[in-house]
C-alpha positions as CSV (number, residue, x, y, z in Angstrom):
1,M,27.8,120.2,255.4
2,S,30.2,123.1,254.7
3,P,29.3,126.6,255.6
4,S,28.3,128.8,252.7
5,T,30.4,131.8,251.9
6,S,28.9,134.9,250.5
7,A,30.8,137.2,248.2
8,L,30.8,140.8,249.2
9,P,30.2,143.3,246.4
10,S,33.3,145.4,245.5
11,V,32.9,149.1,245.6
12,L,35.2,151.7,244.0
13,R,34.9,155.3,245.3
14,V,36.8,157.8,243.2
15,A,36.9,161.6,243.0
16,A,35.7,163.0,239.6
17,D,39.1,164.5,238.9
18,E,40.8,161.1,239.3
19,L,38.8,159.5,236.5
20,D,41.1,158.8,233.5
21,P,39.3,159.4,230.2
22,A,39.4,156.4,227.8
23,G,39.8,157.1,224.2
24,P,38.9,154.4,221.7
25,D,42.5,153.0,221.7
26,A,43.1,153.4,225.4
27,P,44.8,150.3,226.8
28,A,43.4,148.5,229.8
29,S,45.8,146.1,231.3
30,G,46.9,144.7,234.6
31,E,45.2,146.6,237.4
32,R,43.1,148.8,235.2
33,Y,40.0,148.2,233.0
34,R,37.9,150.1,230.6
35,A,34.4,151.1,231.8
36,L,31.4,152.7,230.1
37,L,29.3,154.9,232.5
38,S,25.9,155.5,231.1
39,G,24.0,158.6,231.9
40,P,20.4,158.9,233.2
41,A,17.8,156.8,231.5
42,G,16.8,158.3,228.2
43,S,19.7,160.7,228.0
44,G,21.8,158.6,225.6
45,T,25.0,159.7,227.2
46,V,28.0,157.3,227.9
47,R,31.4,158.2,229.3
48,A,34.3,155.9,228.7
49,V,36.9,155.9,231.5
50,I,39.7,153.7,232.8
51,L,39.2,152.4,236.4
52,A,41.6,150.9,238.9
53,G,41.1,147.2,239.6
54,E,42.1,143.8,238.3
55,A,38.4,142.8,238.0
56,P,35.4,145.0,237.4
57,H,33.9,146.5,240.6
58,D,30.2,145.8,241.3
59,L,29.5,149.5,242.2
60,V,31.4,152.6,241.2
61,V,30.8,155.8,243.2
62,V,32.1,159.1,241.7
63,Q,32.3,162.0,244.1
64,Y,31.9,165.3,242.2
65,S,31.9,167.5,245.3
66,D,31.4,167.1,249.1
67,A,27.7,167.3,248.5
68,Y,27.2,165.6,245.1
69,A,28.0,162.0,244.0
70,R,26.7,159.5,241.4
71,A,26.7,155.7,241.7
72,W,26.8,153.2,238.8
73,L,25.9,149.5,239.0
74,R,27.9,147.0,236.9
75,G,26.3,145.4,233.9
76,D,27.6,143.2,231.2
77,V,31.0,143.1,229.6
78,C,30.9,144.3,226.0
79,A,33.5,144.8,223.3
80,D,34.1,148.3,224.5
81,G,34.6,147.5,228.2
82,V,32.4,146.9,231.2
83,A,29.0,148.6,231.0
84,Y,27.7,150.4,234.1
85,S,24.2,151.9,234.5
86,L,23.5,155.0,236.6
87,L,21.9,153.8,239.9
88,A,21.6,157.0,242.0
89,E,22.7,160.5,242.4
90,L,23.0,162.2,245.7
91,P,21.5,164.5,246.5
92,A,18.6,163.2,244.4
93,S,17.6,165.4,241.4
94,F,14.0,164.8,242.1
95,P,11.8,165.6,245.1
96,A,11.8,162.9,247.7
97,R,8.5,161.6,249.1
98,A,8.1,162.5,252.8
99,P,5.4,161.2,255.1
100,A,2.6,163.6,255.9
101,I,2.8,165.4,259.2
102,A,-0.2,164.8,261.4
103,R,-1.3,167.5,263.8
């Protein structure tokens, strides 16, 4: 029996100012591809960008500042590129649950 191999997810970490905007006619070839980063659920916002990589990354992390980042999870390929859904933003924009302190 041969040992099974597991594929590691690919992660792209990029600074916000390094994102290349993708217009409707922006070419994606070779080591770059077109991605659609959707905003928070219900916001209806989508940002089209060109990302580095021969194949779509599983996770894209955009660092906006030293203290703020957003992560997108890869979805399906569509006619306009690879769709990504917002997974998390750090720090979280909502209060985190903390365990009660017992005295």
